[in-house]
C-alpha positions in Angstrom: 45.2 -3.5 -41.0 42.9 -5.5 -38.6 43.7 -5.9 -35.3 44.5 -9.6 -35.3 46.9 -9.3 -37.9 48.8 -6.0 -36.2 49.2 -8.5 -33.3 50.9 -11.4 -35.7 53.0 -9.0 -37.1 54.6 -7.7 -33.7 54.5 -10.9 -32.0 58.0 -12.9 -32.1 57.2 -16.8 -32.1 59.5 -19.4 -31.1 59.1 -23.1 -30.2 60.9 -24.8 -27.4 61.1 -28.5 -27.1 64.0 -30.3 -25.8 66.3 -29.2 -23.7 69.3 -29.2 -25.9 66.9 -27.9 -29.0 68.5 -24.7 -31.3 67.1 -21.4 -30.2 67.6 -19.2 -33.2 68.6 -15.2 -32.0 66.1 -12.8 -31.5 66.2 -9.5 -33.2 64.8 -6.7 -31.7 65.6 -2.7 -31.9 66.6 -0.4 -28.7 63.9 2.4 -29.7 60.8 -0.1 -30.0 59.5 0.4 -27.0 56.2 -1.6 -26.2 56.3 -2.6 -29.9 57.2 -6.3 -30.1 55.6 -10.0 -28.0 57.4 -12.2 -27.3 55.2 -15.7 -27.5 57.0 -19.5 -26.8 55.1 -22.3 -27.6 55.9 -25.3 -24.9 56.0 -28.9 -26.8 57.5 -32.1 -25.2 59.2 -34.2 -28.1 57.1 -32.4 -31.0 53.7 -33.0 -28.8 51.3 -30.5 -27.1 52.4 -30.4 -22.9 49.9 -31.9 -20.5 49.3 -28.6 -18.5 47.3 -30.6 -15.2 50.0 -29.6 -12.7 49.9 -25.9 -13.3 52.8 -24.4 -15.4 54.5 -21.0 -14.9 57.3 -19.0 -16.7 58.8 -15.8 -16.3 61.3 -13.7 -18.7 64.7 -13.0 -17.6 67.6 -11.3 -19.5 71.2 -9.8 -18.9 73.4 -7.6 -21.0 76.4 -9.8 -20.2 76.2 -12.7 -18.0 80.3 -12.9 -17.7 80.4 -9.5 -15.6 79.6 -10.1 -12.2 78.2 -6.7 -11.7 75.8 -7.3 -14.1 72.6 -8.5 -12.4 70.1 -8.8 -15.2 66.5 -8.5 -14.5 63.6 -10.7 -15.0 59.2 -10.3 -15.8 56.4 -12.8 -15.1 54.7 -13.7 -18.4 51.3 -14.5 -19.3 50.2 -18.1 -19.8 47.5 -19.4 -22.3 46.4 -22.8 -22.7 43.4 -25.0 -24.2 42.5 -28.0 -25.5 41.5 -26.9 -29.4 43.8 -29.3 -30.9 43.6 -32.6 -32.3 45.3 -34.4 -29.3 42.8 -32.7 -26.8 45.6 -32.2 -24.7 46.9 -29.1 -23.3 48.6 -26.5 -25.4 51.2 -23.9 -23.4 52.3 -21.3 -24.3 53.6 -17.8 -22.7 53.6 -14.6 -23.7 54.9 -11.0 -23.0 55.4 -7.9 -24.4 59.9 -7.0 -24.7 60.8 -4.8 -21.0 62.0 -1.4 -22.0 64.7 -2.3 -19.6 66.1 -4.9 -21.9 65.7 -2.6 -24.9 67.6 0.4 -23.2 70.5 -1.8 -21.2 71.1 -4.3 -23.9 74.5 -4.9 -25.4 76.5 -7.2 -27.6 76.3 -10.2 -25.4 72.8 -9.8 -23.8 70.9 -12.8 -23.9 67.4 -14.2 -23.0 66.3 -16.9 -20.7 62.9 -18.2 -19.8 62.4 -20.3 -16.6 59.7 -22.8 -16.7 58.4 -23.8 -13.3 55.6 -26.5 -12.0 53.3 -26.1 -9.5 55.9 -27.0 -6.6 57.9 -24.4 -7.6 60.8 -26.5 -9.7 62.1 -24.9 -12.5 61.8 -27.7 -15.0 63.7 -25.9 -18.1 65.7 -23.0 -18.3 66.8 -21.6 -22.0 69.2 -19.0 -23.2 68.5 -17.6 -26.3 70.5 -14.7 -27.7 69.4 -11.2 -28.8 70.5 -9.1 -31.0 69.8 -5.4 -30.9 69.9 -3.4 -33.4 70.5 0.0 -32.3 67.5 3.2 -31.6 67.8 5.8 -34.5 67.1 8.5 -31.7 69.2 8.1 -28.9 66.4 8.6 -26.0 69.5 9.4 -23.4 71.0 11.9 -25.2 71.1 15.5 -23.8 68.5 17.8 -25.2 67.3 15.2 -27.5 63.5 14.9 -27.2 61.5 11.0 -26.6 58.1 12.0 -28.3 57.8 8.2 -28.6 58.2 7.5 -24.8 56.1 10.8 -24.3 53.5 9.1 -26.4 54.0 5.8 -24.5 53.3 7.5 -21.2 50.2 9.4 -22.7 48.9 5.6 -23.5 50.0 4.5 -20.0 48.0 7.6 -18.1 45.1 6.7 -20.3 44.9 2.9 -19.4 45.1 4.3 -15.8 42.2 6.9 -16.1 40.5 4.0 -18.3 40.9 1.5 -15.0 40.1 3.9 -12.4 36.9 5.0 -14.0 34.0 3.4 -12.9 29.9 3.4 -13.4 28.1 2.2 -9.6 24.2 1.8 -9.3 23.1 4.4 -7.0 19.4 4.8 -6.3 16.7 2.3 -7.9 13.3 4.1 -7.5 10.1 2.0 -8.2 7.7 3.9 -11.0 4.1 3.7 -11.4 3.1 2.5 -15.0 2.2 5.5 -16.1 5.6 6.9 -16.2 8.7 6.4 -18.5 11.9 4.6 -17.4 14.9 6.9 -16.0 18.1 7.1 -15.9 20.6 10.0 -14.4 24.3 10.2 -13.7 25.6 11.5 -10.4 28.7 12.9 -9.5 31.9 14.3 -11.2 34.9 13.2 -12.8 35.4 9.2 -14.2 33.6 7.9 -10.8 30.0 8.4 -11.5 26.7 7.0 -9.8 23.5 5.6 -12.3 20.2 6.9 -10.7 17.5 4.6 -12.1 13.4 4.8 -12.0 11.9 1.6 -13.4 8.3 1.1 -13.6 6.6 -1.5 -12.1 3.8 -3.7 -13.6 0.8 -2.9 -13.6 -1.7 -4.1 -11.0 -5.5 -4.4 -10.7 -6.6 -0.9 -8.3 -10.3 -1.9 -8.1 -13.2 -4.3 -8.9 -16.8 -2.9 -8.6 -19.6 -4.6 -9.5 -23.3 -3.4 -10.7 -26.5 -5.7 -11.1 -27.9 -6.2 -14.4 -31.6 -6.5 -16.1 -30.1 -7.9 -18.8 -28.9 -11.5 -18.8 -25.7 -11.1 -20.2 -22.9 -10.0 -18.1 -20.5 -7.2 -18.9 -16.6 -6.7 -18.1 -15.4 -2.8 -18.6 -11.5 -2.2 -18.1 -9.9 1.1 -17.5 -6.6 2.2 -16.0 -6.3 5.1 -13.5 -4.0 7.9 -13.1 -1.2 5.7 -12.2 -1.8 3.1 -15.0 -3.1 0.4 -12.6 -6.3 -1.7 -14.1 -9.7 -0.9 -13.0 -12.3 -3.3 -13.6 -15.8 -2.7 -13.7 -18.5 -5.9 -14.0 -22.2 -6.1 -14.2 -23.6 -9.4 -13.0 -27.0 -10.2 -14.5 -29.6 -10.0 -11.5 -31.3 -13.2 -10.4 -34.9 -13.7 -10.5 -37.3 -13.1 -7.4 -38.1 -16.1 -5.4 -41.6 -16.9 -4.5 -43.1 -15.6 -1.0 -42.7 -18.0 1.8 -45.7 -19.1 3.5 -46.6 -16.8 6.8 -45.2 -18.3 9.7 -46.7 -19.2 12.9 -47.4 -16.2 15.6 -44.9 -16.0 18.0 -45.4 -16.7 22.0 -46.5 -13.8 24.0 -44.7 -14.9 26.9 -44.9 -14.2 30.9 -43.3 -11.7 33.0 -39.6 -11.6 33.2 -37.4 -13.7 35.4 -33.5 -13.4 36.3 -32.7 -16.3 33.9 -35.9 -16.0 31.8 -36.9 -13.5 28.9 -40.6 -12.1 29.2 -42.8 -8.6 29.7 -41.3 -6.1 32.0 -42.6 -3.3 33.4 -41.3 -0.2 34.9 -40.6 0.0 38.6 -41.3 2.9 41.3 -37.9 4.8 39.7 -38.8 4.3 36.2 -41.8 5.5 33.8 -42.8 5.4 30.2 -43.8 8.2 27.8 -46.6 8.3 25.4 -44.2 6.9 22.4 -43.3 3.7 24.4 -39.6 5.2 25.4 -38.8 3.7 28.7 -37.2 7.0 30.9 -35.8 6.9 34.5 -37.7 9.4 37.0 -35.7 12.6 38.1 -36.9 11.4 41.9 -34.5 12.2 45.2 -33.2 9.6 48.2 -32.7 11.2 51.8 -30.4 10.2 54.5 -29.7 11.3 57.9 -27.9 10.2 61.2 -27.3 11.5 64.8 -23.9 11.0 66.0 -25.4 10.9 69.5 -21.8 11.0 71.5 -19.6 10.1 68.5 -19.8 12.7 66.2 -19.7 16.4 66.6 -22.3 16.9 63.8 -25.6 15.6 62.9 -25.9 14.7 59.3 -29.1 15.0 56.9 -28.4 14.3 53.0 -30.7 14.6 50.2 -29.5 12.5 46.8 -30.2 14.1 44.2 -30.2 11.8 40.3 -27.6 13.2 37.8 -26.9 11.6 34.4 -30.0 9.0 34.3 -29.5 7.5 37.5 -26.0 6.7 37.3 -24.9 9.4 39.5 -26.0 11.1 42.0 -25.2 14.8 43.8 -25.7 14.9 47.4 -26.5 17.8 49.2 -25.3 17.7 52.9 -26.2 19.7 55.9 -24.6 19.1 59.3 -25.9 20.6 62.2 -23.5 20.9 65.7 -24.5 17.8 67.8 -25.3 19.0 71.2 -25.2 15.2 72.6 -21.4 15.2 71.7 -19.0 14.1 74.4 -16.0 13.1 72.9 -13.1 15.8 73.4 -13.4 19.4 74.0 -12.2 20.3 70.7 -12.9 19.5 67.1 -9.7 19.2 64.9 -9.6 18.3 61.6 -9.7 16.5 59.2 -12.9 14.5 60.9 -14.1 12.1 58.5 -17.9 11.6 59.2 -20.6 9.3 57.1 -23.1 11.3 54.9 -24.4 8.3 52.4 -26.6 5.6 52.8 -24.8 2.2 53.5 -25.4 0.8 49.6 -23.5 4.3 48.0 -20.0 5.5 47.9 -18.2 8.3 46.5 -16.5 6.9 42.9 -12.8 7.7 42.8 -13.5 9.1 39.0 -15.9 11.5 39.7 -15.5 13.5 43.4 -13.4 16.4 44.0 -13.0 19.1 47.2 -16.0 21.5 48.1 -14.7 24.8 50.0 -16.6 27.7 51.8 -17.0 30.1 54.4 -19.5 29.4 57.4 -20.0 31.4 60.8 -18.8 30.0 64.0 -19.1 31.1 67.8 -15.1 31.6 68.2 -14.1 30.0 71.8 -12.2 32.9 74.5 -9.4 30.2 74.6 -6.5 33.0 73.2 -9.0 34.9 71.1 -11.8 37.4 71.6 -15.3 35.4 72.0 -17.5 36.6 69.2 -19.2 35.4 65.5 -15.9 34.7 63.1 -16.1 33.2 59.7 -14.1 29.9 58.9 -12.7 28.3 56.3 -14.2 24.9 55.7 -13.0 22.3 53.2 -15.0 19.4 52.4 -13.6 16.0 50.6 -15.1 13.1 49.5 -13.4 9.6 50.6 -13.4 7.8 47.5 -14.7 4.1 47.7 -16.6 5.0 51.2 -19.8 6.8 52.0 -17.6 9.2 54.2 -16.6 13.4 54.0 -13.6 14.8 55.5 -13.7 17.9 56.8 -10.8 20.2 57.4 -11.2 24.1 58.9 -9.2 27.0 57.9 -8.8 30.8 58.7 -9.8 31.3 55.5 -10.6 29.9 51.4 -6.3 29.9 50.9 -6.2 27.0 53.5 -3.4 29.1 55.3 -3.8 28.2 59.1 -5.5 25.3 60.5 -8.6 26.1 62.4 -10.1 24.1 65.7 -13.6 23.9 66.7 -13.7 24.1 70.5 -16.3 22.2 72.4 -18.3 25.0 74.7 -18.3 22.9 78.2 -20.9 25.3 80.9 -21.6 22.0 82.7 -21.2 18.3 83.2 -23.8 17.2 81.2 -23.8 20.2 78.5 -21.3 20.6 75.6 -21.8 21.4 72.1 -19.6 22.8 69.1 -19.6 26.2 68.8 -21.1 26.6 64.5 -24.4 26.9 63.4 -25.6 24.6 60.5 -23.8 24.5 57.3 -25.0 23.2 53.9 -22.7 22.0 51.1 -23.1 20.1 47.8 -20.7 17.4 46.2 -20.9 15.3 43.0 -19.7 11.6 42.6 -22.1 9.3 44.7 -22.7 6.0 42.9 -24.5 2.7 44.1 -22.2 0.2 45.1 
């Protein structure tokens, strides 16, 4: 029997028209749990009902309306409406399965009712319909009697609940290369799963190459790479060689170059040209000297040597005691002395301090006269042509040292030290 025929067989259908119409009794069986469906077609004077305002209904029942202790029960009904009729007016009907509590609590005076409400909640129809409930052949309430029908319905309810809770959600979607096939995999356990998909993307052009051909006909070849994308190789006919052009006029030899005019240049005193025409910088040196007179304790002699193709210089500096020094009776570091010409300076990126030992004549002030080794730290002063000198009792810079001035007479004073020479790097032209 088809599903439609089964539904038609188990449906008890009635039409409610005028408020005072006769409603025939409905016959049920107490053991028919979920076996019957009640359907009420609502008409108005035999015509279809205009449901534009939205009607709703609920099924009510009471085993004995005359008993003040019998409260009864109710359940909402499902509405169906449509215009598939000749008049084009909404046809309205309300359906509901027969409630189990109605069958289990039915008595001889049991009546049904259907309350129809409009969109404002007002009850526009209330009908009592007699119910004839035949006794069940098996009493499910009797002790020791199994209720296989109830167990069946409970099992059906559990199955419906499991089906309602079962779900398959979309998990991750991965884009695959065209050369791969689509994939799908379920993840998770139980009835809640995730579906992971791998979907190949569309093919694209991965590379295009062109080759010159001697033939007159162009060619187009296509292939696929490892990913399944398209490779296009073009063969393009080579164009004909053009005619040889006329010889151009000879260029102007030009004169000597100036600051704002291109021309012939020649090497200066610091440059020369090798036999193959390459211009190079001569490795010449520059010298600088300075006598401190009365202000500086040392006289300066500096030799600047080219380093790095004339961009950087390495000064070799010699300091000698100045016999004309008349400033103070002692020389305490740091002492800053100019050792480069005014057109040079120490570059911040290339300078570093130099430390070395030199022999000096120790003064008798608190010490024993004689010769001693003294540590000297020479630090180029960045951005200037000066050297900063500091004196210590050793190279570890543990104790600062003072060079005292020897004064044997009113006109004689000198630093008690021999000359010493050291080398630093990082001198550049300003």
